[in-house]
C-alpha positions in Angstrom: -30.1 -23.0 4.1 -28.0 -19.8 3.7 -27.0 -19.9 7.4 -26.0 -23.5 7.0 -23.8 -22.7 4.0 -22.2 -19.7 5.7 -21.5 -21.8 8.8 -20.1 -24.6 6.8 -17.8 -22.2 4.9 -16.5 -20.7 8.1 -16.0 -24.1 9.7 -14.1 -25.3 6.6 -11.9 -22.2 6.8 -11.2 -22.8 10.4 -10.3 -26.5 9.7 -8.1 -25.4 6.8 -6.2 -22.9 9.1 -5.9 -25.6 11.8 -4.5 -28.2 9.4 -2.1 -25.6 7.9 -0.8 -24.8 11.4 -0.4 -28.5 12.2 1.4 -29.5 9.0 3.6 -26.4 9.0 7.2 -27.4 8.5 9.6 -26.8 11.3 12.3 -24.4 9.9 16.0 -25.3 10.0 18.5 -23.4 12.1 19.7 -21.0 9.3 16.1 -20.3 8.2 15.1 -19.6 11.8 18.0 -17.2 12.3 17.2 -15.5 9.0 13.6 -15.0 10.1 14.7 -13.7 13.5 17.0 -11.2 11.8 14.2 -10.2 9.5 11.8 -9.7 12.4 14.4 -7.6 14.2 14.8 -5.3 11.2 11.0 -5.0 10.8 10.7 -4.0 14.5 13.3 -1.3 13.8 11.4 -0.2 10.8 8.2 0.0 12.8 10.0 2.1 15.4 11.0 4.5 12.7 7.6 4.8 11.2 5.8 4.9 14.6 6.8 8.6 15.0 5.9 9.5 11.4 3.3 7.4 9.8 -0.4 7.1 10.6 -0.3 3.8 12.5 -3.7 2.6 13.7 -3.5 2.6 17.5 -6.8 0.8 17.9 -5.6 -2.5 16.7 -6.7 -5.2 19.1 -4.4 -7.8 20.5 -6.7 -10.6 19.4 -6.8 -9.4 15.8 -3.0 -9.2 15.7 -2.7 -12.7 17.1 -5.1 -14.0 14.4 -3.1 -12.1 11.7 0.2 -13.5 13.1 -1.2 -17.0 12.9 -2.3 -16.5 9.3 1.1 -15.0 8.4 3.0 -18.0 9.9 0.8 -20.4 7.9 1.5 -18.4 4.7 5.2 -18.2 5.4 5.4 -22.0 6.0 4.0 -22.6 2.6 6.4 -20.2 0.8 4.0 -17.2 0.4 6.1 -14.2 1.4 3.8 -11.3 0.4 6.8 -9.0 -0.3 4.8 -6.4 -2.2 2.1 -6.2 0.5 4.8 -5.9 3.2 6.4 -3.0 1.3 3.0 -1.2 0.9 2.2 -1.7 4.5 5.6 -0.4 5.5 5.1 2.9 3.8 1.6 3.3 5.3 2.8 2.4 8.8 0.6 -0.7 9.3 1.7 -4.2 10.4 1.2 -7.3 8.3 -0.7 -9.0 11.1 -3.4 -6.4 11.4 -3.7 -6.3 7.6 -4.3 -10.1 7.4 -6.8 -10.0 10.3 -8.7 -7.2 8.5 -8.6 -9.1 5.2 -10.0 -12.2 7.0 -12.7 -10.2 8.6 -13.7 -8.5 5.3 -13.7 -11.8 3.6 -16.1 -13.2 6.1 -18.3 -10.1 5.8 -18.3 -10.4 2.0 -19.3 -14.0 2.1 -22.0 -13.3 4.7 -23.3 -10.4 2.7 -23.7 -12.4 -0.5 -25.5 -15.2 1.4 -27.8 -12.7 3.2 -28.4 -10.9 -0.1 -29.5 -14.1 -1.8 -31.8 -14.9 1.0 -33.4 -11.4 1.0 -33.8 -11.6 -2.8 -35.7 -14.9 -2.4 -38.0 -13.4 0.2 -38.7 -10.2 -1.9 -39.2 -12.2 -5.1 -41.8 -14.4 -3.3 -40.1 -17.5 -4.5 -39.0 -20.5 -2.5 -36.0 -20.1 -0.2 -33.5 -21.8 -2.5 -30.0 -22.3 -1.5 -27.6 -19.5 -2.3 -25.0 -20.7 -4.9 -21.7 -21.5 -3.2 -19.9 -19.7 -6.0 -21.6 -16.4 -5.1 -20.5 -16.8 -1.5 -17.0 -17.6 -2.6 -16.9 -14.5 -4.9 -18.1 -12.3 -2.0 -15.4 -13.7 0.3 -12.8 -13.2 -2.4 -13.8 -9.6 -3.1 -13.9 -8.9 0.7 -10.4 -10.3 1.1 -8.9 -8.3 -1.8 -10.4 -4.9 -0.9 -8.0 -4.1 2.0 -5.0 -4.9 -0.2 -6.3 -2.6 -2.9 -6.9 0.2 -0.4 -3.4 -0.2 1.1 -1.8 -0.2 -2.4 -3.6 3.1 -3.3 -2.6 4.7 0.0 1.0 3.5 -0.5 1.1 5.0 -4.0 0.1 8.4 -2.6 2.7 8.2 0.3 5.5 7.2 -2.1 4.7 10.2 -4.2 5.0 12.4 -1.1 8.2 10.8 -0.1 9.8 11.3 -3.5 8.9 14.9 -3.3 10.7 15.1 0.0 13.7 13.2 -1.3 14.1 15.9 -4.1 14.2 18.7 -1.5 16.5 16.6 0.7 18.9 16.2 -2.2 19.1 20.0 -2.7 19.7 20.5 1.0 22.4 17.9 1.2 24.1 19.5 -1.8 24.0 22.9 -0.2 25.5 21.5 3.0 28.3 19.8 1.1 29.0 23.0 -0.8 29.4 24.7 2.6 32.3 22.4 3.5 30.5 19.9 5.7 31.1 16.2 5.6 28.6 13.6 4.4 27.2 12.6 7.8 26.9 16.2 9.0 25.3 17.2 5.7 22.7 14.5 5.9 21.9 15.2 9.5 21.6 19.0 9.0 19.5 18.6 5.9 17.1 16.1 7.6 16.6 18.5 10.6 15.3 21.3 8.4 12.1 19.7 7.3 9.1 18.7 9.5 7.1 16.4 7.2 6.5 12.8 8.1 8.9 11.6 5.4 11.7 14.0 6.6 11.1 12.8 10.2 11.5 9.2 9.1 14.8 10.1 7.5 15.9 11.9 10.7 15.0 9.0 12.8 16.8 6.6 10.5 20.0 8.7 10.7 19.8 8.8 14.5 19.3 5.0 14.7 22.3 4.5 12.3 24.5 6.7 14.6 23.4 4.8 17.7 24.0 1.4 16.0 27.3 2.4 14.5 26.3 1.9 10.9 26.9 4.3 8.0 24.0 6.8 7.4 23.9 6.0 3.6 23.6 2.3 4.4 20.7 3.1 6.7 19.0 5.3 4.1 19.4 2.5 1.5 17.8 0.0 3.8 14.9 2.4 4.5 14.4 3.0 0.8 14.4 -0.8 0.1 11.9 -1.4 2.8 9.6 1.4 1.8 10.0 0.8 -2.0 11.6 4.3 -2.6 14.1 3.7 -5.4 15.3 7.3 -5.3 16.4 6.8 -1.7 18.4 3.7 -2.7 20.1 5.5 -5.5 21.0 8.3 -3.1 22.5 5.8 -0.7 24.6 4.3 -3.5 25.8 7.7 -4.6 26.8 8.7 -1.0 28.6 5.3 -0.7 30.8 6.3 -3.6 31.7 9.5 -1.8 32.8 7.6 1.2 34.7 4.9 -0.7 36.2 6.7 -3.7 36.1 10.3 -2.8 34.0 11.2 -5.9 32.6 14.6 -6.1 28.9 14.3 -5.5 27.5 17.8 -5.1 26.7 18.4 -8.8 25.4 14.8 -9.1 23.0 15.4 -6.2 21.8 18.7 -7.7 21.2 16.9 -11.0 19.3 14.1 -9.3 17.1 16.7 -7.5 16.3 18.4 -10.8 15.5 15.0 -12.4 13.1 14.3 -9.6 11.4 17.6 -10.0 11.0 17.2 -13.8 9.6 13.7 -13.2 7.1 15.0 -10.7 6.1 17.8 -13.0 5.6 15.3 -15.8 3.4 13.2 -13.5 1.3 16.2 -12.6 0.9 17.2 -16.2 -0.2 13.6 -17.0 -2.8 13.7 -14.2 -4.0 17.0 -15.5 -4.4 15.6 -19.0 -6.4 12.6 -17.6 -8.7 14.9 -15.7 -9.2 17.1 -18.8 -10.1 14.1 -20.8 -12.6 13.0 -18.1 -14.2 16.5 -18.2 -14.5 16.3 -22.0 -16.2 13.0 -21.8 -18.6 14.3 -19.2 -19.4 17.3 -21.3 -19.9 15.0 -24.4 -22.4 12.8 -22.4 -24.2 15.9 -21.2 -24.5 17.3 -24.7 -25.7 13.9 -26.0 -28.4 13.7 -23.3 -29.5 17.3 -24.1 -29.8 16.4 -27.8 -31.8 13.3 -27.0 -34.1 15.5 -24.8 -34.7 17.9 -27.7 -35.1 15.3 -30.5 -37.3 12.8 -28.7 -40.6 14.8 -28.6 -40.8 15.6 -32.3 -39.6 12.2 -33.2 -42.2 10.6 -31.0 -44.9 12.8 -32.7 -43.8 11.8 -36.2 -43.8 8.1 -35.3 -47.3 8.4 -33.7 -48.7 10.3 -36.7 -47.3 7.7 -39.0 -48.8 4.9 -37.0 -52.2 6.6 -37.2 
């Protein structure tokens, strides 16, 4: 019965995807052009991150095709997954591979819940009753959500690393501007000093901007928007003021770098406080267990003597 339920669920999912693909609305001309431009920018972003981020090279073509089909169905129904796209961008993974992985883990979760119910029935010695469909659905839902949670955690860590790099980058740009260099030269020279993955991403972005004939601060702002780095967007806005209005930016960049360092220090202190509280809780539980270990024998003797 479990196998029948799992097979029925998979068949229903396949029919749902097929119906969604058939009833997908044909986009109009402007919408199609906007999607084409968005795909072109994403390919450029992937080219930037390919040399810096930890992209999974073992992605199979079949998995990417399945993920692309799911992405098209979601897009046709107005589901953009903007936050997921941003998290995937900072981790260097594609949306297609992520959707394929989510679909695979959802099927694995549903199958695990069904198989677990069947094994429980055999071990308990009871009749092989049907596994509740709600349990199978919960297993599939948990399996579908787990890859997104993992990607979000990884993206949070990489954004923290990128913000640290942006703080050092601001100091280097300010030093180059103090040396009399122009804004493009200061940006290029500052990016070439570091060798971290974030600094290499900035370097590649500046090189692409030079080849494409766009301003470097506009390219940095676009990179910050795609990766979800607000500090990089603010830097692009500040550098745009330098080019447009001739505002003096060196002191402002130094102040921004100091602000980033103070924010990072505050975050580190907050994490240290959280870990200290966790250690205090562990010590409290250890002391409580030790007290129970000391008090239980005499208490058991008193209760036993009172019962006699």
